[in-house]
C-alpha positions as CSV (number, residue, x, y, z in Angstrom):
1,X,96.5,-42.3,-105.3
2,X,99.0,-44.2,-108.1
3,X,102.0,-45.9,-107.3
4,X,105.2,-43.4,-106.6
5,X,107.7,-43.5,-108.9
6,X,111.2,-43.5,-107.8
7,X,114.8,-42.3,-109.1
8,X,113.4,-42.4,-112.9
9,X,115.5,-41.4,-115.5
10,X,115.9,-37.9,-117.3
11,X,114.1,-36.8,-119.2
12,X,111.3,-38.4,-118.1
13,X,108.1,-39.1,-120.2
14,X,105.2,-41.1,-118.5
15,X,101.2,-41.3,-118.4
16,X,99.1,-39.8,-115.9
17,X,97.3,-42.7,-114.5
18,X,93.5,-41.5,-114.5
19,X,94.1,-38.2,-116.1
20,X,94.6,-34.4,-114.9
21,X,91.3,-32.9,-114.4
22,X,90.4,-30.9,-111.4
23,X,91.3,-32.5,-108.0
24,X,94.3,-34.2,-109.1
25,X,97.7,-33.4,-108.3
26,X,101.4,-34.2,-109.0
27,X,104.6,-33.6,-106.9
28,X,107.8,-33.3,-108.3
29,X,110.8,-34.2,-106.0
30,X,114.4,-33.7,-106.9
31,X,118.0,-32.0,-106.7
32,X,118.8,-29.4,-109.4
33,X,122.4,-30.1,-110.7
34,X,125.8,-28.2,-110.4
35,X,126.1,-25.5,-113.2
36,X,122.3,-26.0,-114.2
37,X,120.6,-23.3,-116.4
38,X,117.1,-24.9,-116.5
39,X,114.9,-27.5,-116.5
40,X,111.0,-28.3,-117.1
41,X,108.0,-29.9,-116.4
42,X,105.4,-30.3,-118.6
43,X,101.6,-31.4,-118.4
44,X,101.0,-32.6,-122.1
45,X,98.6,-34.1,-124.4
46,X,100.5,-36.9,-125.7
47,X,104.0,-38.7,-125.3
48,X,105.6,-37.3,-128.0
49,X,107.9,-34.4,-128.0
50,X,105.3,-32.0,-129.9
51,X,102.7,-33.1,-128.6
52,X,100.5,-29.8,-127.0
53,X,101.7,-28.8,-123.9
54,X,98.8,-27.7,-121.4
55,X,101.6,-26.1,-118.8
56,X,105.3,-25.7,-119.0
57,X,106.6,-24.9,-115.9
58,X,110.4,-24.0,-116.6
59,X,112.7,-22.8,-113.8
60,X,115.5,-20.5,-115.1
61,X,118.6,-20.1,-112.9
62,X,119.7,-17.3,-115.0
63,X,117.5,-15.1,-114.6
64,X,116.1,-16.5,-111.1
65,X,112.6,-16.7,-112.4
66,X,110.0,-19.4,-113.3
67,X,108.3,-19.2,-116.7
68,X,104.8,-20.7,-117.5
69,X,103.6,-21.5,-121.0
70,X,101.6,-23.4,-123.1
71,X,101.9,-24.8,-126.6
72,X,99.2,-25.5,-128.8
73,X,100.4,-26.7,-132.5
74,X,104.0,-25.4,-132.7
75,X,103.2,-22.4,-131.3
76,X,103.8,-21.1,-128.1
77,X,101.7,-18.8,-126.3
78,X,102.4,-15.4,-123.6
79,X,105.1,-16.2,-121.2
80,X,104.1,-15.9,-117.9
81,X,107.2,-14.2,-115.7
82,X,105.3,-12.5,-112.5
83,X,105.5,-13.8,-108.9
84,X,108.2,-14.3,-106.4
85,X,112.0,-14.5,-106.8
86,X,112.8,-18.1,-107.6
87,X,113.1,-20.0,-104.4
88,X,115.2,-23.0,-105.5
89,X,118.7,-22.9,-106.5
90,X,121.3,-24.8,-107.8
91,X,122.4,-27.9,-106.3
92,X,119.7,-27.6,-103.7
93,X,116.8,-30.2,-103.4
94,X,113.4,-28.9,-104.2
95,X,109.5,-29.7,-104.5
96,X,107.2,-28.8,-107.1
97,X,103.4,-29.4,-106.5
98,X,100.7,-28.6,-109.6
99,X,97.0,-28.9,-108.5
100,X,94.5,-28.7,-110.6
101,X,91.3,-26.8,-110.3
102,X,88.5,-25.7,-112.4
103,X,89.9,-22.8,-113.8
104,X,93.7,-22.9,-113.4
105,X,96.8,-25.1,-112.1
106,X,97.9,-24.1,-108.7
107,X,101.5,-24.0,-108.9
108,X,104.0,-24.7,-105.4
109,X,107.5,-25.1,-104.4
110,X,109.1,-26.2,-101.5
111,X,105.9,-25.6,-99.3
112,X,104.9,-22.1,-100.9
113,X,102.1,-21.1,-103.2
114,X,103.8,-19.9,-106.5
115,X,101.6,-18.8,-109.1
116,X,98.2,-19.8,-110.7
117,X,98.2,-20.8,-114.5
118,X,94.7,-20.1,-116.4
119,X,93.6,-22.9,-119.0
120,X,94.4,-22.7,-121.8
121,X,93.9,-25.9,-122.9
122,X,91.3,-28.5,-121.8
123,X,92.6,-30.2,-118.7
124,X,90.6,-33.9,-120.2
125,X,93.3,-33.6,-123.3
126,X,96.2,-33.8,-120.2
127,X,97.3,-37.5,-120.0
128,X,101.1,-37.4,-119.8
129,X,104.1,-35.7,-117.6
130,X,107.3,-34.6,-119.1
131,X,110.4,-33.5,-117.0
132,X,113.4,-32.7,-118.7
133,X,116.5,-30.6,-118.1
134,X,119.5,-30.3,-115.6
135,X,118.1,-32.3,-112.8
136,X,117.9,-35.7,-110.9
137,X,114.0,-36.4,-110.1
138,X,113.7,-38.2,-106.6
139,X,110.3,-39.2,-106.8
140,X,106.8,-38.1,-109.0
141,X,104.0,-39.1,-107.2
142,X,100.2,-38.1,-108.3
143,X,97.2,-37.8,-105.8
144,X,93.8,-36.7,-105.2
145,X,90.4,-37.6,-107.3
146,X,89.2,-35.7,-110.2
147,X,85.9,-33.5,-109.7
148,X,84.0,-34.3,-113.3
149,X,80.4,-32.4,-112.3
150,X,79.7,-29.7,-114.8
151,X,78.8,-27.6,-111.7
152,X,82.8,-28.0,-110.8
153,X,84.4,-27.8,-113.8
154,X,84.0,-26.3,-117.5
155,X,86.6,-27.4,-120.3
156,X,86.4,-24.4,-122.3
157,X,90.1,-22.9,-122.4
158,X,90.3,-19.4,-122.4
159,X,92.2,-17.7,-125.9
160,X,95.3,-18.5,-126.3
161,X,98.0,-16.0,-125.3
162,X,95.8,-15.3,-121.8
163,X,97.7,-13.8,-119.4
164,X,96.1,-12.3,-116.2
165,X,96.6,-8.8,-115.4
166,X,98.8,-7.9,-112.4
167,X,98.0,-7.8,-109.2
168,X,95.3,-10.0,-109.6
169,X,96.5,-13.2,-107.9
170,X,97.8,-14.4,-104.6
171,X,101.5,-14.2,-104.7
172,X,103.4,-13.5,-101.8
173,X,103.9,-9.6,-101.5
174,X,107.7,-10.2,-100.4
175,X,110.4,-12.0,-99.9
176,X,109.6,-12.9,-96.6
177,X,106.9,-15.3,-97.5
178,X,109.1,-17.6,-99.2
179,X,111.8,-20.2,-97.9
180,X,115.5,-19.3,-98.5
181,X,117.5,-20.6,-101.3
182,X,118.7,-23.5,-99.5
183,X,115.4,-24.6,-98.0
184,X,114.5,-28.3,-97.3
185,X,111.2,-28.8,-95.3
186,X,112.3,-29.7,-91.5
187,X,111.2,-33.5,-90.8
188,X,109.3,-32.5,-87.5
189,X,107.4,-29.6,-89.5
190,X,106.6,-31.8,-92.3
191,X,105.2,-34.7,-89.8
192,X,103.0,-31.9,-87.8
193,X,101.3,-30.5,-90.9
194,X,100.5,-33.9,-92.4
195,X,99.0,-34.7,-88.9
196,X,97.2,-31.8,-88.3
197,X,96.1,-32.0,-92.5
198,X,96.9,-28.2,-93.1
199,X,97.3,-26.8,-96.5
200,X,100.0,-24.6,-97.4
201,X,100.3,-20.8,-96.5
202,X,98.1,-19.1,-98.5
203,X,94.8,-21.2,-98.0
204,X,95.3,-22.3,-101.9
205,X,94.3,-26.2,-100.7
206,X,97.8,-27.9,-101.0
207,X,98.2,-31.4,-99.2
208,X,100.6,-31.3,-96.4
209,X,104.0,-31.8,-97.8
210,X,105.6,-35.0,-98.8
211,X,108.5,-35.4,-96.6
212,X,112.2,-33.6,-96.8
213,X,112.7,-33.6,-100.6
214,X,116.5,-35.0,-100.8
215,X,116.1,-39.2,-100.8
216,X,118.9,-40.7,-103.3
217,X,118.7,-39.0,-106.5
218,X,120.5,-41.1,-109.4
219,X,123.1,-39.2,-111.6
220,X,121.9,-35.6,-112.8
221,X,120.0,-35.6,-116.1
222,X,120.1,-33.5,-119.2
223,X,118.8,-32.7,-122.3
224,X,118.4,-34.9,-125.1
225,X,120.4,-33.8,-127.9
226,X,117.6,-31.6,-129.7
227,X,115.1,-31.1,-127.2
228,X,111.9,-30.0,-128.6
229,X,111.9,-27.0,-125.8
230,X,115.1,-25.2,-127.2
231,X,116.3,-25.0,-130.1
232,X,119.8,-24.2,-129.4
233,X,123.2,-25.3,-130.4
234,X,124.0,-28.1,-128.7
235,X,126.1,-26.1,-126.3
236,X,123.0,-24.4,-125.0
237,X,120.8,-25.8,-122.2
238,X,118.4,-23.1,-121.5
239,X,114.7,-23.8,-122.6
240,X,113.1,-20.8,-124.6
241,X,109.9,-20.9,-126.2
242,X,110.5,-18.9,-128.7
């Protein structure tokens, strides 16, 4: 386990200690800014603005969904939009976990499994985390031990633009499985789950919640003047892969 990163500035770009092979996980806790259009979490192959992106997680508050995608060279792949409604809102605390597995990256939001994203880029190339957009970050924490045996991990990536067929992934079947938009993990519940070592609902093997996401985030972040994930005029802050 690496040392936690508290209240980093936004946009944040930093190395992933030990890489992001299967068995590794990143926990990001923060708060969405007032009037936010979107923010993005990117697992990248380097620190540069135009390095390849193995996973682009992009909550969009105007559309009330979370886009998942990848970018190789200058080309974005096929967006994945399926899944539950966006379980976080403006001016709300959140926790997002991304866990690396042999064939996919699993994403959980506020203690609930949200989606799986099948690998399009070999995980051994993933070395940097980028977080940008209309949010403040309270905590970034990398956990887990990489599994590198060939039996557990194949580095070959599916074809660019791969999107799983509908109905094949274990998403919650209704909104009742999701936390409310104002969800904050109760301290007692978080402590109890941690004590029991319980996975998140759905049996996806996530570690226990990391506490109440509310800490003391510093000032709200924003995009740099020319975000590589945008391409919009200065007044537009939505992130788009087109």
